[in-house]
BAFI-3210 file (N, C-alpha, C; in Angstrom, 3 decimals, decimal comma, padded with zeros to 6 digits):
// residues 177
n [1|2|3|4|5|6|7|8|9|10|11|12|13|14|15|16|17|18|19|20|21|22|23|24|25|26|27|28|29|30|31|32|33|34|35|36|37|38|39|40|41|42|43|44|45|46|47|48|49|50|51|52|53|54|55|56|57|58|59|60|61|62|63|64|65|66|67|68|69|70|71|72|73|74|75|76|77|78|79|80|81|82|83|84|85|86|87|88|89|90|91|92|93|94|95|96|97|98|99|100|101|102|103|104|105|106|107|108|109|110|111|112|113|114|115|116|117|118|119|120|121|122|123|124|125|126|127|128|129|130|131|132|133|134|135|136|137|138|139|140|141|142|143|144|145|146|147|148|149|150|151|152|153|154|155|156|157|158|159|160|161|162|163|164|165|166|167|168|169|170|171|172|173|174|175|176|177]
n.u [047,957|051,006|052,463|055,077|056,279|057,844|059,491|060,691|062,428|060,272|058,225|056,674|053,682|051,712|049,016|049,060|050,077|047,955|045,967|047,029|046,951|044,178|043,202|044,732|044,397|041,945|042,494|043,602|042,082|042,553|045,017|047,467|048,027|050,717|051,774|053,778|053,453|054,920|055,238|056,067|056,689|057,287|058,669|058,535|059,415|056,572|054,920|053,491|054,538|053,387|054,220|053,406|054,105|053,467|054,355|053,529|052,635|053,471|054,999|055,010|052,803|052,413|052,207|052,266|051,804|051,624|050,691|049,405|048,389|048,982|047,147|045,291|046,933|047,429|044,815|044,377|046,423|045,605|043,262|044,412|045,908|043,808|042,535|044,600|044,802|042,284|042,586|044,765|043,689|041,613|043,089|044,483|042,340|041,235|043,385|043,492|040,939|040,855|042,607|042,025|040,677|042,698|044,591|043,143|042,863|045,514|046,141|044,426|045,562|047,946|047,173|046,750|047,795|050,940|054,008|057,011|059,461|058,940|059,045|056,989|055,895|053,654|052,668|053,301|054,708|054,920|056,532|057,349|060,570|061,352|063,514|064,954|065,918|067,361|066,086|063,671|062,625|062,202|060,128|058,147|057,837|056,735|054,318|053,118|052,707|054,179|056,923|059,258|060,921|061,517|063,676|065,091|068,179|068,625|071,028|073,126|072,075|071,660|069,817|068,109|067,168|065,158|064,436|062,430|063,597|063,910|063,015|062,233|064,026|065,831|067,001|069,338|069,792|072,170|072,999|076,069|077,512]
n.v [098,740|097,248|094,827|092,535|090,312|087,231|084,640|081,432|079,007|078,823|080,133|083,184|083,958|086,380|085,926|084,649|086,718|088,533|087,048|086,941|089,688|090,009|088,169|088,726|091,407|092,028|092,104|094,505|096,451|096,303|097,381|100,056|102,110|102,105|099,749|096,884|093,785|090,752|088,189|084,915|082,484|079,080|075,873|072,559|069,418|067,859|069,873|073,130|075,933|078,579|081,543|084,119|087,244|089,837|092,841|094,180|096,549|095,531|093,343|090,571|089,266|086,133|083,471|080,208|077,763|074,607|072,977|070,747|072,279|075,572|077,658|076,705|076,525|079,257|080,186|078,870|079,948|082,605|082,306|081,523|083,823|085,683|084,683|085,096|087,883|088,618|087,557|089,073|091,692|091,420|090,894|093,316|095,100|094,057|094,453|097,226|097,905|096,553|097,761|099,341|097,531|095,695|097,204|097,693|095,068|094,481|096,229|095,193|092,640|093,312|093,987|091,619|089,382|088,045|086,286|087,952|086,727|084,244|081,996|081,250|078,938|079,283|078,064|075,333|074,428|072,208|071,191|070,057|070,428|071,913|071,615|074,517|077,602|080,544|082,811|081,796|081,027|083,528|084,475|082,585|083,213|085,776|085,167|083,628|085,461|085,864|087,092|085,767|082,782|079,356|077,104|074,510|074,762|074,273|074,113|073,750|072,000|072,594|073,875|076,926|080,344|082,856|086,300|089,240|092,506|095,936|098,510|097,021|094,934|091,813|089,265|086,600|083,760|081,424|078,649|077,542|074,382]
n.w [033,552|032,894|030,785|030,899|028,908|028,632|026,899|027,360|025,832|024,176|021,614|021,712|020,528|018,651|019,088|021,554|023,127|022,894|024,180|026,767|027,394|027,355|029,330|031,713|031,706|032,806|035,447|035,903|037,091|039,770|040,194|039,851|036,923|036,174|037,100|036,778|035,266|035,276|033,018|032,358|030,009|029,518|028,526|029,677|029,270|028,170|028,929|029,233|030,932|032,872|034,387|036,603|037,913|040,096|041,425|044,604|047,182|049,735|049,029|046,866|044,441|043,237|040,909|039,470|036,933|035,348|032,392|029,830|027,721|026,669|026,871|028,676|030,942|031,294|031,910|034,376|035,941|036,038|037,550|040,003|040,634|040,888|043,210|045,055|044,981|046,015|048,596|049,492|049,376|051,246|053,531|053,791|054,188|056,553|058,258|058,305|059,303|061,710|063,390|065,658|067,357|067,752|069,174|071,481|072,436|072,885|074,983|076,931|077,236|078,414|080,912|082,214|084,767|084,968|085,282|084,549|084,135|083,264|080,571|078,002|075,683|073,255|070,972|068,781|065,723|063,028|060,036|056,708|055,313|052,298|049,554|048,183|046,572|048,167|047,109|046,127|048,567|049,742|048,129|048,756|051,444|051,253|049,989|051,943|053,899|056,190|058,272|058,226|057,013|057,025|055,440|053,315|051,900|048,556|047,184|049,064|050,935|053,543|056,397|056,348|057,112|055,911|056,242|056,645|056,360|057,509|055,207|053,030|052,377|052,436|054,681|055,326|057,218|057,936|059,618|061,133|061,341]
ca.u [048,873|051,929|052,847|056,420|056,098|059,108|059,373|061,889|062,290|058,974|058,003|055,454|052,986|050,834|047,776|049,285|050,177|046,597|045,263|047,551|046,367|042,749|042,970|045,317|043,929|040,798|043,010|044,174|041,254|043,066|046,358|047,695|048,365|052,156|052,168|054,325|053,130|055,894|054,688|057,100|056,199|058,381|058,252|059,233|058,944|055,366|054,072|053,720|054,521|053,120|054,516|052,982|054,588|053,001|054,803|052,570|053,288|054,104|055,672|054,803|051,768|053,057|051,597|052,750|051,068|052,069|049,628|049,731|047,976|049,423|045,981|044,749|047,842|047,178|043,534|044,519|047,260|044,761|042,408|045,240|046,215|042,585|042,365|045,610|044,443|041,186|043,162|045,599|042,810|040,927|044,079|044,752|041,159|041,155|044,458|043,114|039,741|041,051|043,680|041,540|040,391|043,977|045,214|042,392|043,215|046,883|046,085|043,808|046,525|048,973|046,613|046,745|048,914|051,796|055,384|057,803|060,602|058,476|059,013|055,915|055,733|052,217|052,266|054,357|054,311|055,819|056,331|058,428|061,436|061,455|064,714|064,721|066,934|066,932|065,161|062,366|062,145|061,676|058,824|057,215|057,584|055,810|053,007|052,524|052,363|055,003|058,114|060,408|060,587|062,543|063,731|066,321|068,871|068,780|072,418|074,015|071,412|071,540|068,619|068,328|066,021|065,120|063,570|062,209|064,243|063,352|063,364|061,892|065,152|065,734|068,194|069,457|070,542|072,634|073,773|077,262|077,459]
ca.v [097,677|096,947|093,422|092,195|088,905|086,587|083,240|080,611|077,789|078,842|081,336|083,848|084,450|087,534|085,405|084,407|088,042|089,068|086,279|087,405|091,012|089,854|087,468|089,457|092,786|092,234|092,318|095,850|097,303|096,232|097,953|101,334|101,964|101,890|098,463|095,958|092,379|089,915|086,898|084,074|081,241|078,148|074,493|071,517|068,152|068,047|070,829|074,569|076,529|080,016|082,176|085,515|087,927|091,219|093,467|094,985|097,394|094,771|092,137|090,098|088,268|085,280|082,163|079,475|076,535|073,883|072,150|070,363|073,347|076,850|078,484|076,150|076,958|080,683|080,321|078,430|080,926|083,779|081,949|081,559|085,230|086,315|084,271|085,765|089,301|088,705|087,299|090,228|092,823|091,140|091,055|094,736|095,714|093,607|095,111|098,628|098,023|095,923|098,441|099,765|096,373|095,107|097,997|097,440|093,724|094,540|096,874|094,241|091,590|093,850|094,070|090,298|089,126|086,916|086,544|088,391|085,854|082,974|081,866|080,342|078,643|079,236|077,249|074,596|074,151|071,278|071,154|069,469|071,377|071,642|072,246|075,655|078,651|081,619|083,702|081,127|081,083|084,884|084,536|081,797|083,977|086,847|084,587|083,133|086,597|085,892|087,915|084,871|081,514|078,335|076,282|073,768|075,302|073,226|074,031|073,251|070,979|073,074|074,605|078,364|081,179|084,180|087,175|090,564|093,590|097,257|099,007|095,996|094,083|090,499|088,719|085,154|083,163|080,067|078,208|076,735|073,172]
ca.w [033,911|031,802|030,761|030,448|028,530|028,280|026,515|027,540|025,024|023,515|020,843|022,153|019,342|018,857|019,665|022,982|023,750|022,980|025,208|028,058|027,615|027,625|030,601|032,835|031,643|033,696|036,799|035,984|037,952|041,124|040,252|039,184|035,508|035,979|037,671|035,795|035,480|034,573|032,593|031,754|029,411|029,264|028,312|030,416|028,698|027,373|029,631|029,129|032,262|032,868|035,670|036,650|039,110|040,171|042,672|045,351|048,175|050,806|048,556|045,506|044,182|042,243|040,682|038,309|036,677|034,157|031,812|028,449|026,811|027,240|027,191|029,919|032,007|031,513|032,616|035,758|036,646|036,289|038,689|041,220|040,904|041,392|044,607|045,870|045,083|046,989|049,912|049,824|049,662|052,506|054,596|053,954|054,789|057,941|059,005|058,474|060,120|063,013|064,124|066,967|068,200|068,123|070,227|072,708|072,896|073,387|076,293|077,846|077,517|079,299|082,253|082,828|085,670|084,659|085,678|083,414|083,937|082,725|079,118|077,640|074,259|073,043|069,828|068,098|064,349|062,349|058,595|055,935|054,635|050,872|048,990|047,293|046,663|049,068|046,418|046,147|049,950|049,947|047,471|049,561|052,655|050,895|049,718|053,179|054,749|057,395|058,125|058,122|056,378|057,204|054,239|053,090|050,741|047,557|046,750|050,122|051,733|054,924|056,766|056,405|057,434|055,309|057,009|056,066|057,084|057,232|053,885|052,032|052,022|053,047|055,307|055,268|058,332|057,649|060,776|060,908|062,155]
c.u [049,709|052,357|054,246|056,394|057,428|058,835|060,702|061,648|060,925|058,835|056,661|054,804|052,140|049,502|047,910|049,402|048,798|045,799|045,726|046,974|044,897|042,506|043,492|044,882|042,757|041,233|043,532|043,345|041,743|044,390|046,401|048,124|049,842|052,670|052,634|053,997|054,103|055,282|055,804|056,458|057,398|057,811|059,135|058,635|057,721|054,427|054,476|053,566|054,341|053,369|054,108|053,436|054,144|053,497|053,692|053,318|054,053|054,812|055,356|053,609|052,299|052,304|052,248|051,933|051,584|050,941|050,031|049,382|048,324|048,249|045,308|045,610|047,623|045,885|043,675|045,405|046,451|043,825|043,180|045,535|044,983|042,333|043,357|045,307|043,306|041,707|043,973|044,730|042,082|041,866|044,361|043,570|041,027|042,196|044,081|041,940|039,933|042,118|043,230|041,300|041,686|044,611|044,467|042,735|044,616|046,905|045,487|044,759|047,588|048,475|046,596|047,971|049,659|053,213|056,210|058,972|060,211|058,459|057,965|055,889|054,256|051,810|053,487|053,845|055,348|055,495|057,545|059,235|061,556|062,713|064,339|065,862|066,451|065,939|063,754|061,774|061,577|060,299|057,771|056,846|056,567|054,411|052,321|052,148|053,146|056,206|059,391|059,954|061,773|062,507|065,041|066,943|069,144|070,213|073,309|073,402|071,235|070,215|068,980|067,040|066,164|064,139|063,504|062,833|063,531|063,808|063,113|063,105|065,003|067,063|068,161|070,300|070,878|073,476|075,000|077,238|078,875]
c.v [097,353|095,487|093,266|090,694|088,346|085,132|082,533|079,278|077,695|080,184|081,935|084,499|085,674|087,108|085,164|085,736|088,667|088,365|086,716|088,772|090,905|089,268|088,261|090,913|093,058|092,418|093,744|096,788|097,306|096,978|099,316|101,077|101,656|100,587|097,525|094,527|091,558|088,551|086,134|082,785|080,349|076,758|073,579|070,185|068,423|069,083|072,267|075,155|078,035|080,532|083,640|086,099|089,382|091,815|094,309|095,702|096,592|093,513|091,833|089,150|087,436|083,965|081,530|078,203|075,919|072,961|071,779|071,439|074,688|077,753|078,006|076,584|078,433|080,901|079,961|079,379|082,179|083,509|082,033|083,002|085,955|085,954|084,993|087,253|089,490|088,520|088,505|091,429|092,631|091,354|092,535|095,451|095,325|094,296|096,558|098,764|097,472|096,622|098,826|098,564|095,683|095,883|097,806|096,072|093,722|095,162|095,912|093,099|092,066|093,902|092,719|090,132|087,886|087,306|086,884|087,451|084,530|083,014|080,825|080,172|078,404|078,238|076,572|074,228|073,239|071,265|070,530|070,576|070,970|072,319|073,354|076,651|079,723|082,582|083,103|081,164|082,464|085,020|083,762|082,530|085,083|086,301|084,090|084,267|086,673|086,796|087,086|083,559|080,564|077,402|075,494|074,298|074,163|073,043|073,365|072,132|071,395|073,803|076,082|079,079|082,492|085,014|088,535|091,608|094,896|097,706|098,004|095,254|092,776|090,125|087,210|084,698|081,740|079,608|077,404|075,562|072,682]
c.w [032,680|031,912|030,188|030,169|028,029|027,932|026,676|026,841|024,347|022,783|021,266|020,931|019,692|019,473|021,157|023,727|023,914|024,074|026,603|028,386|028,009|029,016|031,803|032,850|032,563|035,155|036,984|036,856|039,398|041,302|039,567|037,748|035,280|036,598|036,557|036,206|034,626|034,290|031,892|031,266|029,148|029,024|029,141|029,973|027,826|027,982|029,318|030,525|032,116|034,280|035,582|037,979|039,037|041,488|043,291|046,461|049,230|050,325|047,114|045,488|043,023|042,132|039,466|038,179|035,386|033,699|030,383|027,420|027,436|027,590|028,476|031,097|032,326|032,287|034,093|036,562|036,967|037,464|039,999|041,604|041,454|042,851|045,506|046,024|046,079|048,411|050,386|050,189|050,984|053,679|054,861|054,604|056,256|058,797|059,300|059,448|061,521|063,838|065,522|067,868|068,622|069,264|071,544|073,279|073,486|074,778|077,311|078,198|078,488|080,732|082,955|083,696|085,207|085,043|084,455|083,128|083,295|081,202|078,783|076,132|074,030|071,976|069,222|066,716|063,721|060,864|057,937|055,279|053,180|050,342|048,005|047,451|047,637|048,408|046,385|047,548|050,263|049,315|048,263|050,844|052,365|050,657|050,982|054,121|056,035|057,178|058,211|057,510|056,536|055,995|054,212|051,797|049,768|047,096|047,793|050,949|053,184|055,138|056,861|056,739|056,671|056,116|056,347|056,970|056,782|055,853|052,781|051,498|052,787|053,677|055,230|056,454|057,949|058,845|060,363|061,853|062,409]
res [m|k|f|n|i|t|g|r|n|v|n|v|t|d|g|m|k|d|m|i|d|k|k|l|g|k|l|s|k|f|f|k|d|d|t|t|c|n|v|t|l|s|t|q|k|d|l|y|k|v|e|v|t|i|p|v|r|d|g|v|i|r|a|e|y|a|a|p|d|k|y|e|a|l|d|l|v|v|d|i|i|e|r|q|i|r|k|y|r|t|k|m|l|d|r|h|q|a|a|m|s|f|s|e|a|f|v|n|d|m|e|e|d|y|e|e|d|e|i|r|i|e|r|t|k|r|f|d|l|k|p|m|t|p|e|e|a|c|l|q|m|e|l|s|g|h|n|f|f|v|f|q|n|g|d|t|g|r|v|g|v|v|y|k|r|k|g|n|t|y|g|l|i|e|p|e|v]
***
């Protein structure tokens, strides 16, 4: 695993680089040797912020944390990344192992009698819209595991939808009012 360490408004010391190699290096067993891990260190007021982004096959594993001590922030970000890796691996294994049961369930659902003209809403979900950029919305979509994400554009104040397209590209829908 290769580390790309960037400091914004903070000087990245050799000790901090060694600590990043040590802490994030233990995650290298989950990735190929040529995987690039982007680590960004920055300061905001009295807090040190650590952001870690690791590209994976179906998207991105990303975490950030801010704390008064940069080593504490690094430890907590590593914990978050470890949880996300476990979740990602479990999801991939479940997807692989449940392929047969899903296809059987799909065939069984097709056998049920229902009218084709009837539109049924199975589930309703409500949530607060948080202002963010479309790029941040894409990252949130990847972390949530969905293929679309509704958000409030922080620049325009309008509601938008980002969605995943074929070829690992993204689309943005902005309604005109």
